[in-house]
C-alpha positions as CSV (number, residue, x, y, z in Angstrom):
1,M,118.9,39.2,122.0
2,S,119.0,35.5,124.0
3,P,121.7,35.3,127.0
4,D,122.8,32.3,125.0
5,I,123.6,34.3,122.4
6,V,125.3,37.4,124.5
7,R,127.7,34.8,126.0
8,S,128.7,33.0,122.8
9,R,129.6,36.2,121.2
10,L,131.4,37.3,123.9
11,E,132.9,33.9,124.3
12,R,134.2,33.9,120.6
13,L,135.4,37.5,120.8
14,R,137.2,36.7,123.7
15,G,139.0,33.9,121.7
16,L,139.7,35.6,118.7
17,A,141.5,38.6,120.9
18,A,143.6,35.8,122.5
19,E,144.3,34.2,119.0
20,S,145.7,37.4,118.1
21,G,147.5,38.4,120.9
22,V,145.4,41.2,122.4
23,S,144.9,41.4,125.8
24,A,141.3,43.1,126.0
25,V,139.0,44.2,123.5
26,L,137.4,47.5,124.7
27,V,133.6,48.3,122.8
28,S,131.6,51.8,123.2
29,P,128.2,52.6,122.4
30,G,127.8,51.5,119.0
31,P,126.8,48.4,116.4
32,D,129.4,46.5,117.5
33,L,128.0,46.8,121.2
34,R,124.9,46.4,120.2
35,Y,126.0,43.0,118.2
36,L,127.9,41.7,121.1
37,T,125.4,42.4,123.8
38,G,121.7,43.3,123.1
39,Y,122.3,46.6,124.4
40,D,121.8,49.8,122.6
41,A,123.3,52.4,125.0
42,V,122.9,56.1,124.4
43,P,126.6,57.1,123.0
44,L,127.4,60.6,125.9
45,E,130.2,62.2,127.0
46,R,130.3,59.8,130.0
47,L,131.7,56.3,129.5
48,T,129.9,53.4,129.1
49,L,132.6,50.7,128.3
50,L,132.2,47.2,127.8
51,V,135.8,45.2,128.6
52,V,136.4,41.7,127.2
53,P,139.8,40.9,128.5
54,A,141.3,37.6,126.8
55,S,141.4,35.9,129.5
56,G,138.6,36.7,132.4
57,D,135.4,37.8,132.5
58,P,133.5,40.7,130.5
59,V,132.9,43.5,132.5
60,L,130.6,46.6,131.8
61,F,131.5,50.2,133.1
62,A,128.3,52.5,132.9
63,P,127.6,56.1,134.3
64,H,125.6,55.0,137.6
65,L,122.8,57.2,136.3
66,E,122.6,54.3,133.5
67,E,122.8,51.3,135.7
68,L,119.4,50.7,135.5
69,A,118.8,50.9,131.6
70,A,122.2,48.4,131.3
71,V,121.1,46.2,133.8
72,A,117.7,45.5,131.9
73,S,119.3,45.1,129.2
74,P,120.6,41.3,127.9
75,V,123.4,42.4,129.5
76,G,121.7,41.8,132.8
77,G,120.3,39.1,131.7
78,A,123.3,37.1,130.3
79,G,125.0,37.7,133.7
80,I,127.7,40.5,133.2
81,P,128.7,42.4,135.6
82,V,127.7,46.4,135.3
83,V,130.5,48.4,137.3
84,T,129.0,51.7,137.9
85,W,130.8,55.4,137.9
86,R,129.5,58.8,139.8
87,E,130.4,62.2,138.5
88,T,133.1,62.7,140.6
89,E,134.7,59.6,139.5
90,D,137.6,58.9,136.8
91,P,136.0,56.2,134.8
92,Y,139.3,55.8,133.1
93,A,140.9,55.1,135.8
94,L,138.6,52.4,136.6
95,V,138.8,50.6,133.2
96,A,142.7,50.8,134.2
97,G,142.5,49.1,137.5
98,Q,140.2,46.5,136.3
99,L,142.6,45.7,133.6
100,G,145.6,45.5,135.6
101,S,149.0,45.3,133.9
102,V,147.9,44.7,130.3
103,S,150.2,45.3,126.9
104,S,147.6,45.9,124.2
105,V,143.8,46.9,124.0
106,A,141.7,46.8,120.8
107,L,138.7,49.3,120.7
108,D,136.1,49.7,118.8
109,N,136.7,51.2,115.3
110,H,133.8,53.7,116.6
111,M,134.7,54.8,119.4
112,W,135.1,58.9,119.8
113,A,138.6,60.1,119.7
114,E,138.0,61.7,122.7
115,K,137.7,58.4,124.8
116,V,140.7,57.0,122.5
117,L,142.9,59.5,124.0
118,R,141.7,59.5,127.5
119,L,141.8,55.8,127.6
120,G,145.7,56.5,126.1
121,E,146.4,58.6,129.3
122,A,144.9,56.1,131.6
123,M,147.2,53.3,130.3
124,P,150.1,55.4,129.0
125,T,151.9,52.3,128.2
126,V,149.4,49.8,126.4
127,E,149.2,49.6,122.7
128,Q,145.9,50.5,121.2
129,L,144.7,48.5,118.2
130,L,141.4,48.5,116.5
131,A,138.8,45.6,117.4
132,G,137.4,45.6,113.7
133,A,140.0,43.1,112.3
134,L,138.2,41.0,115.4
135,I,134.7,41.9,115.5
136,D,134.2,42.7,111.6
137,R,135.1,38.8,111.5
138,M,132.1,37.8,113.5
139,R,129.7,40.5,112.2
140,M,130.3,39.9,108.7
141,V,128.6,36.3,108.9
142,K,124.9,36.5,109.7
143,D,123.0,33.9,111.9
144,D,119.5,32.7,110.9
145,A,118.0,35.7,113.4
146,E,120.3,38.4,111.3
147,I,119.2,37.0,108.2
148,A,115.6,36.7,108.9
149,A,115.8,40.4,110.2
150,L,117.5,41.7,107.2
151,T,114.8,39.7,105.1
152,R,112.1,41.4,107.2
153,A,114.1,45.1,106.5
154,A,114.1,44.1,102.8
155,A,110.2,43.2,102.3
156,A,109.6,46.5,104.3
157,I,111.7,48.6,101.9
158,D,110.2,46.8,99.2
159,R,106.9,48.0,100.0
160,V,108.1,51.5,99.9
161,H,109.2,51.2,96.4
162,A,106.2,49.5,95.2
163,Q,104.3,53.1,95.8
164,V,107.3,55.0,94.6
165,P,105.4,55.0,90.8
166,H,102.8,56.7,92.6
167,L,104.5,59.8,94.0
168,L,106.6,60.5,90.6
169,R,105.4,63.0,88.0
170,A,106.5,65.9,86.2
171,G,105.9,69.9,88.2
172,R,106.7,67.9,91.3
173,T,110.2,68.5,93.5
174,E,112.4,66.4,94.5
175,R,112.2,67.4,98.4
176,E,108.3,67.0,97.7
177,V,108.9,63.4,96.5
178,G,111.0,62.6,99.0
179,A,109.2,63.6,101.8
180,D,106.6,61.5,100.9
181,I,109.2,58.6,100.8
182,A,110.1,59.3,103.8
183,E,106.9,59.0,105.4
184,R,105.8,55.9,103.8
185,I,109.7,54.0,105.2
186,L,107.9,54.8,108.5
187,A,105.0,53.7,107.4
188,E,106.3,50.5,106.6
189,G,107.5,49.5,109.9
190,H,111.2,51.7,110.1
191,V,111.8,53.2,113.0
192,T,114.4,55.6,111.7
193,V,114.6,56.8,108.1
194,D,118.4,56.4,107.4
195,F,118.0,58.2,103.9
196,V,116.4,59.1,101.0
197,I,117.6,60.0,97.2
198,V,116.0,61.2,95.0
199,A,118.0,61.9,92.0
200,S,116.3,63.3,88.8
201,G,117.9,63.8,85.3
202,P,121.2,65.6,85.9
203,N,121.3,65.1,89.6
204,G,121.3,61.2,88.9
205,A,125.1,61.6,87.8
206,S,125.9,62.2,91.6
207,P,125.5,59.0,93.3
208,H,125.2,60.4,96.9
209,H,122.8,63.1,96.0
210,E,120.0,63.4,98.5
211,V,117.3,65.5,97.6
212,S,117.0,69.0,96.2
213,D,114.3,71.6,94.5
214,R,114.9,70.8,91.1
215,V,111.5,70.4,89.5
216,L,111.1,66.6,87.7
217,Q,110.6,66.8,84.1
218,S,108.9,64.9,81.1
219,G,112.2,62.9,79.6
220,D,114.1,62.4,83.3
221,A,115.7,59.0,84.5
222,V,115.4,59.5,88.1
223,V,117.4,57.2,90.5
224,V,116.0,56.4,94.0
225,D,118.1,54.7,96.7
226,I,116.3,54.1,99.9
227,G,116.8,52.8,103.6
228,G,115.9,52.9,107.3
229,M,116.4,50.9,110.6
230,M,113.8,48.8,111.4
231,P,113.2,48.2,115.5
232,D,115.9,45.2,115.7
233,G,118.4,47.7,114.5
234,Y,118.5,45.8,110.9
235,R,119.0,48.1,107.9
236,S,117.4,48.3,104.8
237,D,118.8,49.6,101.4
238,C,117.3,49.5,98.0
239,T,117.5,51.4,94.5
240,R,115.7,51.2,91.5
241,T,116.0,53.7,88.8
242,Y,112.4,55.3,86.7
243,A,111.8,57.6,84.1
244,I,109.2,59.9,83.7
245,G,108.3,59.7,80.1
246,D,110.8,58.7,77.7
247,P,114.4,59.4,78.8
248,G,115.9,58.6,75.2
249,E,117.7,55.9,73.1
250,E,120.8,56.4,74.8
251,F,119.8,56.2,78.4
252,L,117.8,52.7,77.4
253,A,120.5,51.0,75.8
254,A,123.1,51.6,78.7
255,F,120.1,50.6,81.6
256,A,119.8,47.2,79.6
257,V,123.5,46.9,79.9
258,L,123.2,47.5,83.4
259,K,120.2,45.3,84.6
260,Q,122.6,42.3,82.9
261,A,125.8,43.9,84.7
262,Q,123.9,43.5,87.9
263,E,122.5,40.0,87.1
264,K,125.9,38.8,86.1
265,S,127.2,40.3,89.5
266,V,124.6,38.5,91.7
267,E,125.2,35.0,90.0
268,Q,128.8,35.1,91.0
269,V,128.4,35.2,94.6
270,R,128.5,31.7,96.1
271,P,131.0,30.3,98.9
272,G,134.2,30.7,98.1
273,V,134.8,33.1,95.4
274,S,136.2,36.0,95.8
275,C,134.2,39.9,97.3
276,A,136.5,41.2,93.8
277,S,135.2,38.5,91.7
278,V,131.5,39.9,92.2
279,D,132.7,43.4,91.9
280,S,134.3,42.3,88.6
281,A,131.6,40.3,86.9
282,G,129.5,43.2,86.6
283,R,132.2,46.1,86.1
284,D,133.7,44.1,83.0
285,H,130.3,43.5,81.6
286,L,129.6,47.4,81.8
287,A,133.2,47.9,80.2
288,Q,132.3,45.5,77.4
289,A,129.9,48.0,76.2
290,G,132.0,51.0,77.1
291,L,130.3,52.0,80.2
292,A,133.5,51.2,82.6
293,D,134.2,54.8,83.4
294,L,130.9,55.7,84.2
295,F,130.8,53.3,86.8
296,I,132.5,55.3,89.7
297,H,131.9,53.5,92.7
298,R,132.4,50.0,94.4
299,T,129.8,47.4,93.2
300,G,128.5,46.8,97.3
301,H,128.9,47.1,100.9
302,G,127.7,44.7,103.8
303,I,124.6,45.7,105.5
304,G,123.6,44.6,109.2
305,L,123.3,46.8,112.3
306,E,125.2,49.2,110.0
307,T,124.0,50.3,106.5
308,H,128.1,49.8,105.1
309,E,130.2,47.2,107.1
310,A,132.1,44.6,105.9
311,P,132.8,42.7,103.6
312,Y,132.7,45.3,100.8
313,I,132.8,44.1,97.5
314,V,135.1,46.1,95.8
315,E,138.2,45.3,93.6
316,G,141.2,44.2,95.9
317,N,139.2,42.7,98.5
318,D,140.3,38.9,97.9
319,L,138.1,37.9,100.9
320,P,136.3,34.7,100.4
321,L,132.7,34.9,100.6
322,Q,131.2,32.7,103.3
323,V,127.6,31.4,103.9
324,G,125.7,34.0,105.7
325,M,127.4,36.9,104.3
326,A,125.3,39.9,103.1
327,F,126.0,42.9,101.2
328,S,124.6,45.0,98.3
329,V,124.9,44.3,94.5
330,E,124.6,47.5,92.9
331,P,126.3,48.5,89.6
332,G,125.5,51.9,88.1
333,F,126.4,54.2,85.5
334,Y,126.6,58.1,85.9
335,R,126.9,60.5,83.1
336,A,128.2,64.2,84.3
337,G,125.4,66.9,83.5
338,Q,123.2,64.3,82.2
339,Y,121.7,61.2,84.2
340,G,122.3,58.4,86.2
341,A,121.3,54.9,87.0
342,R,121.5,52.3,89.6
343,I,120.2,49.1,90.8
344,E,120.9,47.7,94.2
345,D,119.5,44.7,95.9
346,I,120.7,43.1,99.1
347,V,122.2,39.6,98.5
348,I,122.9,36.7,101.1
349,V,125.5,34.3,100.2
350,G,123.6,30.5,100.8
351,E,124.8,27.3,100.3
352,A,124.2,26.9,96.6
353,G,124.4,30.7,96.0
354,P,122.7,34.0,96.2
355,I,119.7,34.5,98.4
356,V,118.0,37.5,96.8
357,L,116.3,39.4,99.4
358,N,114.7,42.7,97.6
359,H,112.3,41.2,95.3
360,Q,110.6,44.5,93.3
361,P,111.4,44.6,89.4
362,R,114.5,45.7,88.4
363,D,113.2,46.7,85.2
364,L,113.2,50.6,84.2
365,V,109.9,51.9,85.4
366,V,108.4,54.5,82.9
367,V,105.6,56.7,84.6
368,S,103.7,59.2,82.9
């Protein structure tokens, strides 16, 4: 991350804090810190904390043994001061002293409870708020570099899905197939495997089933939902549904409706429409076919440095879409004890409509 981007993001956060009346934003290691500074700090019991005052310059507090790593990161390149503390010092008191007399602080949403409580003890009269309301506004709208990163991640996971039909056959277990897929996720450029779902037959009715020792059988529908992290921290997430032989007329008819529902939700994506309207476009189509009760989760979630982040594509979320937002569109149906299906793509909100990042065929892939 360039120093200019770091300074720009911190300046914007400082402005948002001032607008909201928050005295300072405090950010611990995690995706928010990486987004704001490019520093992928290791989360430890020792306190590392970015302090961004609404008025004043940002400072990074870090353990003395992490000083070289912090300074070598984009934090140092952007000229952000790194204040270190030694093992016998109280870093929470140092943070309180740096902030001085403030009325409120906004803490990143993923901060460990221990750190939240100790900051509260060090600043007992200071109101603690969640920083997500501020930082999410920034992270939801991707810049060109982030869109390029997500595009690379989507292409990498597409290459894995292209190999899945060769791994599915009756007689293998979900666990065996999942291990093969995990190897390919890494081979195609990811640095970590975030999840591998191989949900066959009745296991497909559980949206977050992972893998089991169930043996794949002829006639099974198989939901394969996979994703990982690329070297730059950005994530992939894509689901396709496969069948081993003939899954039956009932399933095939429902899947044809699902494919249309996913298309309708994607077509709804454009600037100014609400997140809820993207959800309802596909959900209403499933309802017309009597499948509404089998679609048991939201239509999508934002994606970036986390697999699940804002915005959420769900009923009741009236947030208008903006150019640059990135999220999944993944309707499904789940019949307990029998089967399930899901189709998922990552979509960017473009000036003229949806930009779909995943390009593997969405039709049911039947393997022998």
